[in-house]
N, C-alpha and C positions, 0 to 999 in steps of 0.2 A: 311514337316509334322512332322519329328522327333523334330525339333526345337520347334514347337508348343506344342507338348506333354511334352517336357522338361520345357517349360515356364509356362504351366498351373498350376502345383503345386506351383510355386513361386507367381503367381497372387493370388491364393487362400490364401496362407499364408499372403501375404501383405494386403489383404482385411480383414482378421480376426485377425490380430495382433493388440491388443489393444494399443492405444496411452498412453504414460506416462502422458500426460497432459489432464486434464478434461476440456472440452469446458466450457467457462464461458458465462453466459447470461447477457444481459444488462437490463433485466426486473427487475422491482422493486418488493419487497415483496407484495404478494396479487394479482399479475397479472396472467393472464391465463397460462403463461408458467410454473409457479411454483405451481399453484393450480390444474390444470387440468380443470378449469372452463373457460367459454367464457365470456369476458367482452365487453360490447357495450356502446358507449357513453363515459362518463368520464372514461378515462383509469386509473385513480388513485383510483377508487372505490375498496374497500376491503369488506370482510365479517364482519369485526369487528363492533360491535354496532348495528347489525340488531335486530329488535324486531319481534315478531310474530304478526299475524293479529288480535289476540285477544286483545293484548295491543294497537294496532292501533285503534281499535274500542273504547276502553276505553278512549283513548286520545281525540277522536273525539266527545265524549259525552259532553265535556266542551268547545269546540271550533269548528268553522266550517272548519278550515284548520290547518295543522301542517307540518313542515319540518321534515322528518323522513327517516329512512332506514328500510325497511320491508322485511321479508322473507316469502314466501308462494308458493303454488302450482299454476302452470300455467294450466288453464283449456281451454283456447281458444287463437288463434292467427289469425290475419288477414291473409287470404290465398291468397291475391293479392300481398302483398310485405312485410308483417311483420311489418306494421306501427302502430299496437296497439296489446295489448294482454289483457287477462282477468286473474286475479288471484282470487282464492277462499278465501273468508273471513271466519273467525271462526264461524260466525252466519249462514253460508250456502249461503249467497249472493255472488255475484261476484263484483270485483273492476276492472273497466276499467283503463288500464295503457296506456298512450300515451307518446310520446317521445319528449322532449323539442326541440322546433324550427324545428321539423321534421328532425333532424340532423342524426339520426341513426334508424335502424330497428333491429328486432330480427329474428332469423331463424323461418321459418314457421313450422318447426317440433318441436317446443319447448313445445307443449302441453304434459302434464304429467310430466314435469320436474319441479324442484324447482328453483325459481328465487329470487334474492335479488335486490330490486329496491330502489334507493335513489332519493328523490325529495320532492314534495309537494302533500300531500293527502288532499282532501277536499270533503265535502258533497255538491253536486250540482244537479240541475235538468238538465237532458238530454232531448233535444227536439226530437220530432218525426222524423224530417229529419235526425238527427245524428243517431238515433236508427235504422232507415231503412238503412242508409248507412252502418252501422256496420253489420247489418244482411246480407246485400248483400255481403260485404267483407268476411263474415264468411261462405258463400256458402249456405245460407238458401234458401228455395224455395220461389217463388213469393207469394204463398199463405201465408207463414209465414211472409214475409215482409209486405204484405197488412194488416195482422192482427194487426200490430203495429199502434195504433191510439191515444195513450195517452203518454205524457212525463212521465218519471220516475225520482225519486230522488234517487241517489246512491252515493257511495263513488267512487271518481275518483282519478287518480294519474298522475301527470306530472313528468316523470322521467328524470333526467339528466344523469343517468347511470343505467345499468342493468348487473347483473351477472347471467348467466344461468349455473346451476350445471348439470353435467353429461349429 
């Protein structure tokens, strides 16, 4: 027992003694370890060059699709596995973001956070089956799902990478 009491202060000192060497990370600049953000999909994605959703809408006025990096607020996420999310656009509409080749997902608790997505934005018509599927994934009631009877034209985004802030 006496030996244990004598060794306890040494163990405490050893655990709290700062090392002279700072641990190095193999992460590249802009990755989650150095920014505090979470990166999904393309691990080389950085925040640099992201535009806001107002500029995205301006670009889509002259073309039906554009390769771009956009920053905006996440307003909804698939609650089954995080396989899609919706971001709010500057005009109040939402943009559905899906993930290239279904290769990655985002955390289901990303609603309310800021995201940067990189990929192709386009204006396209979403059919009723997809809209009902998305409503089901979002946890809508059967009554809300049954009320979907018309396709809608909206901005969609196929992301090759996503950064979720905070």
